[in-house]
N, CA and C of each residue as an Amber inpcrd file, in Angstrom:
protein
   426
  44.2810000  67.6220000 -14.9320000  45.2160000  66.6120000 -14.5470000
  46.5290000  66.8770000 -15.2800000  47.6020000  66.7980000 -14.6200000
  48.9030000  67.1440000 -15.2780000  49.4600000  65.8940000 -15.9350000
  50.4210000  66.1530000 -16.8400000  50.9750000  64.9940000 -17.6880000
  51.6020000  63.9350000 -16.8490000  52.4550000  64.2670000 -15.7410000
  52.9600000  63.1660000 -14.8680000  51.8240000  62.3820000 -14.2760000
  50.8150000  63.0000000 -13.8370000  49.6040000  62.3320000 -13.1770000
  49.0170000  61.3300000 -14.1920000  48.8780000  61.7990000 -15.4570000
  48.2550000  60.9240000 -16.5110000  49.2840000  59.7950000 -16.7300000
  50.5460000  59.9740000 -16.8250000  51.4950000  58.8880000 -17.0610000
  51.5020000  57.9330000 -15.8980000  51.3550000  58.5330000 -14.6710000
  51.2800000  57.5960000 -13.4560000  50.0780000  56.7480000 -13.5710000
  48.8730000  57.2810000 -13.9100000  47.7230000  56.5490000 -13.9240000
  47.8190000  55.4200000 -15.0890000  48.4140000  55.7720000 -16.1970000
  48.5640000  54.7710000 -17.2810000  49.6120000  53.7380000 -16.8550000
  50.6270000  54.1070000 -16.0780000  51.5100000  53.1040000 -15.5620000
  50.8510000  52.1590000 -14.5630000  49.9760000  52.7270000 -13.7400000
  49.2900000  51.7900000 -12.7370000  48.2680000  50.9490000 -13.4590000
  47.6200000  51.5360000 -14.5290000  46.6670000  50.7350000 -15.3230000
  47.4150000  49.6400000 -16.1180000  48.5630000  49.8930000 -16.5960000
  49.3840000  48.8560000 -17.3030000  49.8460000  47.8340000 -16.3310000
  50.1220000  48.2110000 -15.0810000  50.5000000  47.1460000 -14.0860000
  49.2200000  46.3570000 -13.7640000  48.1620000  46.9980000 -13.6760000
  46.8840000  46.3120000 -13.3020000  46.5600000  45.2470000 -14.4590000
  46.7230000  45.6830000 -15.6660000  46.4460000  44.7440000 -16.8120000
  47.3790000  43.5550000 -16.8040000  48.7000000  43.8740000 -16.5240000
  49.6450000  42.7900000 -16.4100000  49.3830000  41.8470000 -15.2540000
  48.9060000  42.3200000 -14.1510000  48.4060000  41.4730000 -12.9980000
  47.2230000  40.5880000 -13.3410000  46.2660000  41.1990000 -14.0180000
  45.0650000  40.4320000 -14.4200000  45.5420000  39.2490000 -15.3200000
  46.4880000  39.5930000 -16.2550000  46.8870000  38.4230000 -17.1000000
  47.7220000  37.3790000 -16.3200000  48.6100000  37.8900000 -15.4750000
  49.3910000  36.9560000 -14.5710000  48.5120000  36.1110000 -13.7520000
  47.4060000  36.7730000 -13.0960000  46.4430000  36.0090000 -12.2620000
  45.7200000  34.9460000 -13.0660000  45.3940000  35.2190000 -14.3760000
  44.7130000  34.1480000 -15.1930000  45.7250000  33.0520000 -15.3760000
  46.9390000  33.3210000 -15.6840000  47.9450000  32.3420000 -15.8820000
  48.1010000  31.4680000 -14.5950000  48.1420000  32.1650000 -13.4830000
  48.3400000  31.4000000 -12.2670000  47.0790000  30.5460000 -11.8500000
  45.9590000  30.9890000 -12.2850000  44.7830000  30.1360000 -12.1020000
  44.8280000  28.8720000 -12.9950000  45.2990000  29.0580000 -14.2350000
  45.4460000  27.8640000 -15.1520000  46.5290000  26.9190000 -14.5330000
  47.4990000  27.4410000 -14.0070000  48.5590000  26.6310000 -13.3660000
  48.0120000  25.8270000 -12.1850000  47.2240000  26.4540000 -11.3770000
  46.5390000  25.8190000 -10.1980000  45.6550000  24.6530000 -10.7190000
  44.8200000  24.9340000 -11.8360000  43.8970000  23.9510000 -12.2780000
  44.7240000  22.7170000 -12.8620000  45.7890000  22.9340000 -13.4850000
  46.7050000  21.8380000 -13.8730000  47.3130000  21.1030000 -12.7240000
  47.6780000  21.7870000 -11.6420000  48.2220000  21.2150000 -10.5140000
  47.1730000  20.2930000  -9.8860000  46.0090000  20.7730000  -9.8080000
  44.8500000  19.9300000  -9.2730000  44.6940000  18.7080000 -10.0800000
  44.7220000  18.8480000 -11.3540000  44.5590000  17.6620000 -12.2720000
  45.6830000  16.6530000 -12.0300000  46.9430000  17.1740000 -11.7110000
  48.0650000  16.2300000 -11.4750000  48.1360000  15.8610000 -10.0720000
  47.2500000  16.3790000  -9.2350000  47.3670000  16.1390000  -7.7290000
  48.5890000  16.4680000  -7.1630000  49.1350000  17.5990000  -7.5780000
  50.4810000  18.1710000  -7.0830000  50.2140000  19.1860000  -6.0000000
  50.1340000  18.7510000  -4.7780000  49.7630000  19.6570000  -3.6530000
  50.7850000  20.7470000  -3.4930000  52.1240000  20.4970000  -3.6070000
  52.9550000  21.6990000  -3.4120000  52.7870000  22.7700000  -4.4820000
  52.5330000  22.3240000  -5.6930000  52.2880000  23.3430000  -6.8120000
  51.0490000  24.0330000  -6.5320000  49.9670000  23.3560000  -6.0150000
  48.7340000  23.9850000  -5.7290000  48.9590000  25.0840000  -4.5640000
  49.6330000  24.7120000  -3.5920000  49.8710000  25.6480000  -2.4850000
  50.6550000  26.9470000  -2.9660000  51.6630000  26.5840000  -3.8080000
  52.4990000  27.7690000  -4.3090000  51.6530000  28.6170000  -5.2320000
  50.7840000  28.0570000  -5.9850000  49.9920000  28.8630000  -6.9040000
  48.9300000  29.7000000  -6.1120000  48.3150000  29.0640000  -5.0930000
  47.4150000  29.8260000  -4.2630000  48.0330000  31.0350000  -3.5900000
  49.2940000  30.8560000  -3.1120000  49.9870000  31.8980000  -2.3940000
  50.2580000  33.0640000  -3.5050000  50.6590000  32.6970000  -4.6240000
  50.8510000  33.6510000  -5.7210000  49.5290000  34.3630000  -6.0150000
  48.4700000  33.6160000  -6.1360000  47.1120000  34.2160000  -6.4690000
  46.7960000  35.2640000  -5.3350000  47.0680000  34.9700000  -4.1300000
  46.7200000  35.7650000  -3.0370000  47.5110000  37.1160000  -3.1160000
  48.8150000  36.9780000  -3.3700000  49.6700000  38.1710000  -3.5580000
  49.2270000  39.0460000  -4.6670000  48.9130000  38.4200000  -5.8290000
  48.4310000  39.2050000  -6.9490000  47.0650000  39.9160000  -6.7140000
  46.2070000  39.1770000  -6.0410000  44.8820000  39.7610000  -5.7420000
  45.0780000  40.9190000  -4.7760000  45.8680000  40.8490000  -3.7930000
  46.1160000  41.9790000  -2.8810000  46.6040000  43.1400000  -3.6020000
  47.5620000  42.9990000  -4.5410000  48.1520000  44.1320000  -5.2910000
  46.9930000  44.6600000  -6.2880000  46.2130000  43.8130000  -6.8580000
  45.1310000  44.2590000  -7.6870000  44.2000000  45.2090000  -6.9180000
  43.8190000  44.8020000  -5.7240000  42.9580000  45.6150000  -4.8350000
  43.6230000  47.0120000  -4.5790000  44.8810000  46.9970000  -4.2680000
  45.5730000  48.2790000  -4.0460000  45.5430000  49.2090000  -5.2850000
  45.8600000  48.5670000  -6.4250000  45.8500000  49.3710000  -7.6340000
  44.4330000  49.8870000  -7.9610000  43.4520000  49.0550000  -7.7630000
  42.1000000  49.4470000  -8.0210000  41.6830000  50.6220000  -7.1740000
  42.1550000  50.5810000  -5.9530000  41.8380000  51.6810000  -5.0200000
  42.4970000  52.9560000  -5.5050000  43.7670000  52.8540000  -5.8790000
  44.5250000  54.0160000  -6.2990000  43.9880000  54.5920000  -7.6020000
  43.6310000  53.7050000  -8.5640000  43.0940000  54.1330000  -9.7980000
  41.6860000  54.7720000  -9.7350000  40.8400000  54.3640000  -8.7100000
  39.4880000  54.8350000  -8.5200000  39.4710000  56.0840000  -7.5910000
  40.6140000  56.4260000  -6.9330000  40.6420000  57.5430000  -5.9270000
  40.1680000  58.8040000  -6.7130000  40.7080000  59.1100000  -7.8880000
  40.1740000  60.4110000  -8.5830000  38.6690000  60.3400000  -8.8330000
  38.1640000  59.1300000  -9.0320000  36.7760000  58.9910000  -9.3220000
  35.8770000  59.4390000  -8.1350000  36.4130000  59.2450000  -7.0060000
  35.6690000  59.5490000  -5.8090000  35.7240000  61.0990000  -5.6060000
  36.8240000  61.6620000  -5.8790000  36.9790000  63.1690000  -5.7070000
  36.3840000  63.9460000  -6.7880000  36.6800000  63.5470000  -8.0800000
  36.2240000  64.3710000  -9.3180000  36.0920000  63.3530000 -10.4890000
  34.8750000  62.8500000 -10.7450000  34.5860000  61.9480000 -11.8710000
  35.0700000  62.5440000 -13.2070000  34.9320000  63.8050000 -13.4260000
  35.2720000  64.3960000 -14.7320000  36.8830000  64.2800000 -14.9430000
  37.6200000  64.4830000 -13.8250000  39.0260000  64.4440000 -13.9510000
  39.6200000  63.0800000 -14.3080000  38.9870000  62.0690000 -13.6970000
  39.4710000  60.6390000 -13.7650000  39.3140000  60.1050000 -15.2780000
  38.3530000  60.6850000 -16.0080000  38.0740000  60.0890000 -17.2860000
  39.2260000  60.3090000 -18.3470000  40.0740000  61.2820000 -18.0580000
  41.1080000  61.6330000 -19.0170000  42.4220000  60.9120000 -18.6440000
  42.4780000  60.0910000 -17.6350000  43.7840000  59.5090000 -17.1660000
  44.1750000  58.2750000 -17.8280000  43.4280000  57.4330000 -18.2430000
  43.8530000  56.0570000 -18.7080000  43.5900000  56.0650000 -20.2780000
  44.6460000  55.5980000 -20.8990000  44.5590000  55.4570000 -22.4520000
  43.4160000  54.5020000 -22.7660000  42.6150000  54.9250000 -23.7580000
  41.4730000  54.1300000 -24.1610000  41.7650000  52.6510000 -24.5680000
  42.8550000  52.4620000 -25.2550000  43.2270000  51.0620000 -25.6300000
  43.5630000  50.2670000 -24.3820000  44.2100000  50.8710000 -23.4670000
  44.5800000  50.1450000 -22.2260000  43.3230000  49.8270000 -21.4710000
  42.3480000  50.7640000 -21.4270000  41.1510000  50.5630000 -20.6830000
  40.3500000  49.3990000 -21.4010000  40.3560000  49.3420000 -22.6530000
  39.7150000  48.2950000 -23.4400000  40.2890000  46.9180000 -23.0800000
  41.6420000  46.8550000 -23.1380000  42.4440000  45.6710000 -22.8120000
  42.0970000  45.1360000 -21.3720000  42.0390000  46.0790000 -20.4400000
  41.6770000  45.7700000 -19.0910000  40.2990000  45.1340000 -18.9040000
  39.3240000  45.7120000 -19.6980000  37.9590000  45.1810000 -19.6540000
  37.9510000  43.7880000 -20.2290000  38.5990000  43.6210000 -21.3540000
  38.6750000  42.2560000 -21.9800000  39.3360000  41.2080000 -21.0410000
  40.4500000  41.6000000 -20.4670000  41.1350000  40.6760000 -19.5450000
  40.3070000  40.4110000 -18.3410000  39.6260000  41.4140000 -17.7850000
  38.7630000  41.2460000 -16.6490000  37.6130000  40.2220000 -16.9290000
  37.0610000  40.3610000 -18.1220000  36.0440000  39.4230000 -18.5540000
  36.5740000  38.0360000 -18.6920000  37.7300000  37.8380000 -19.3100000
  38.3140000  36.5260000 -19.4130000  38.6600000  35.9650000 -18.0400000
  39.1360000  36.8790000 -17.1690000  39.4690000  36.3350000 -15.8100000
  38.1690000  35.8620000 -15.0480000  37.0150000  36.5330000 -15.2900000
  35.8260000  36.1660000 -14.5830000  35.3450000  34.8150000 -15.1540000
  35.5340000  34.5920000 -16.3990000  35.1270000  33.2870000 -16.9970000
  36.0410000  32.1590000 -16.4440000  37.3270000  32.4280000 -16.3990000
  38.2460000  31.4570000 -15.8300000  37.9990000  31.2760000 -14.4000000
  37.6300000  32.2760000 -13.6140000  37.3100000  32.1510000 -12.2250000
  36.1400000  31.1880000 -12.0620000  35.1190000  31.3330000 -12.8790000
  33.9690000  30.4040000 -12.7430000  34.4230000  28.9270000 -13.0540000
  35.2830000  28.7650000 -13.9810000  35.6810000  27.3660000 -14.2740000
  36.5060000  26.9480000 -13.0670000  37.4180000  27.6820000 -12.5080000
  38.1680000  27.3560000 -11.3700000  37.3370000  26.9820000 -10.1190000
  36.3150000  27.8230000  -9.8600000  35.4120000  27.5290000  -8.7700000
  34.6670000  26.2860000  -8.9570000  34.2060000  25.9910000 -10.1810000
  33.5760000  24.6690000 -10.4540000  34.5400000  23.5320000 -10.2140000
  35.6900000  23.6640000 -10.6840000  36.7300000  22.5980000 -10.3770000
  36.9020000  22.3650000  -8.9200000  37.0990000  23.4370000  -8.1790000
  37.3150000  23.3140000  -6.7120000  36.1080000  22.6590000  -6.0620000
  34.9480000  23.0400000  -6.4060000  33.6950000  22.5460000  -5.9140000
  33.5660000  21.0380000  -6.1580000  33.8850000  20.6510000  -7.3860000
  33.7640000  19.2820000  -7.7760000  34.8600000  18.4150000  -7.0880000
  36.0400000  18.9710000  -6.9630000  37.1120000  18.2890000  -6.2350000
  36.8090000  18.1520000  -4.7620000  36.1800000  19.1430000  -4.1690000
  35.8170000  19.0400000  -2.8240000  34.7910000  17.9430000  -2.5200000
  33.8260000  17.8000000  -3.4440000  32.8440000  16.7900000  -3.3730000
  33.4240000  15.4290000  -3.4960000  34.3840000  15.2880000  -4.4720000
  35.0630000  14.0280000  -4.6450000  35.8650000  13.6490000  -3.4280000
  36.5610000  14.5700000  -2.8440000  37.3080000  14.3330000  -1.5900000
  36.4280000  13.8520000  -0.5000000  35.2960000  14.5730000  -0.3440000
  34.3330000  14.2280000   0.7110000  33.8480000  12.7550000   0.4790000
  33.5810000  12.4090000  -0.7820000  33.0280000  11.0760000  -1.0150000
  34.1860000  10.0150000  -0.6910000  35.3650000  10.3260000  -1.0950000
  36.5030000   9.3910000  -0.8400000  36.7220000   9.2370000   0.7210000
  36.6500000  10.3310000   1.4340000  36.8630000  10.3420000   2.8980000
  35.7360000   9.4330000   3.4930000  34.4710000   9.6480000   3.0430000
  33.3990000   8.8340000   3.5750000  33.5680000   7.3190000   3.1510000
  33.9370000   7.0300000   1.9750000  34.1720000   5.6830000   1.5260000
  35.2740000   5.0040000   2.3510000  36.4190000   5.6470000   2.4640000
  37.5260000   5.0490000   3.2640000  37.2880000   4.9740000   4.7040000
  36.5320000   5.8620000   5.2630000  36.1870000   5.7760000   6.6730000
  35.3080000   4.6210000   6.9750000  34.5070000   4.1930000   5.9830000
  33.6200000   3.0320000   6.1950000  34.3660000   1.7000000   6.3540000
  35.5650000   1.6880000   5.8120000  36.4090000   0.4930000   6.0450000
  37.0020000   0.4580000   7.4680000  36.9960000   1.5200000   8.1230000
  37.4290000   1.5350000   9.5700000  36.3810000   1.2320000  10.5530000
  35.2010000   0.8830000  10.0840000  34.1210000   0.5530000  10.9090000
  33.3530000   1.7480000  11.3900000  33.5530000   2.9080000  10.6900000
  32.8690000   4.0990000  11.0730000  31.5620000   4.2760000  10.3220000
  31.3240000   3.5000000   9.3660000  30.1490000   3.6180000   8.4820000
  28.9190000   3.0200000   9.1140000  27.8840000   3.6420000   9.2130000
  26.5980000   3.2280000   9.8770000  25.6340000   2.8640000   8.7340000
  25.2190000   1.6900000   8.5990000  24.2110000   1.3160000   7.4850000
  22.8240000   1.6260000   8.1020000  22.0070000   2.1660000   7.2010000
  20.5980000   2.3220000   7.5520000  19.9430000   1.0340000   7.6080000
  18.9410000   0.8480000   8.3240000  18.2620000  -0.4100000   8.5250000
  17.2430000  -0.5310000   7.4100000  16.8110000  -1.7850000   7.1980000
  15.7430000  -2.0480000   6.2340000  16.4640000  -2.8670000   5.1000000
  15.6360000  -3.6680000   4.3260000  16.2170000  -4.4940000   3.3100000
  16.7620000  -3.7600000   2.1150000  16.1780000  -2.6820000   1.7900000
  16.6900000  -1.9260000   0.6320000  17.9850000  -1.2120000   0.8990000
  18.2320000  -0.7790000   2.0590000  19.3580000  -0.0270000   2.4490000
  20.6080000  -0.8160000   2.6230000  20.5600000  -2.0810000   2.6710000
  21.7400000  -2.9260000   2.7470000  22.6630000  -2.9100000   1.4730000
  22.1210000  -2.6520000   0.4180000  22.8250000  -2.6820000  -0.8800000
  23.0710000  -1.2450000  -1.3300000  24.3320000  -0.8610000  -1.0610000
  24.7270000   0.5700000  -1.4660000  25.9370000   0.4440000  -2.3860000
  25.9570000   1.3590000  -3.2810000  27.1500000   1.3820000  -4.2160000
  27.7280000   2.8530000  -4.1080000  29.0510000   2.7970000  -4.4420000
  29.7660000   4.0490000  -4.4760000  30.3060000   4.3150000  -5.8650000
  30.2090000   5.4600000  -6.3740000  30.8630000   5.7800000  -7.5990000
  31.4420000   7.1450000  -7.5370000  32.3610000   7.3630000  -8.4280000
  32.9120000   8.7580000  -8.4260000  33.1220000   9.1420000  -9.8820000
  32.7710000  10.3820000 -10.1760000  32.8500000  10.8370000 -11.5240000
  34.2220000  11.4590000 -11.7390000  34.9280000  11.0840000 -12.8340000
  36.2440000  11.6330000 -13.1280000  36.1060000  12.6170000 -14.3360000
């Protein structure tokens, strides 16, 4: 592998690392926007996340292309410290992604409960028959 090719791979790897960190920050921003119930901020954050994710896929393909053609040649391309930082950032992003997914799932359930609750006031709620079924309560976890 030539010196310019190694520098190009290191440059792409550095961009990849920066995008991982930016994506993590954008996910934090989205979670805070969800907590504030700021829909425009959530939409803006999701759009930014999609853009960053698309670029990450492109970079991953470019960086792994030499792996497919010659695994021995690709091992000398990326600086070891940069590779370690990418792995650490990737692990942190996966942890953050699990928190983000849990928040979205919890929020979705809360929204579904609220929709169901409010639709019952419009006469769309059907009570089950029987003496025990007449007494229902609603609660929501915050």
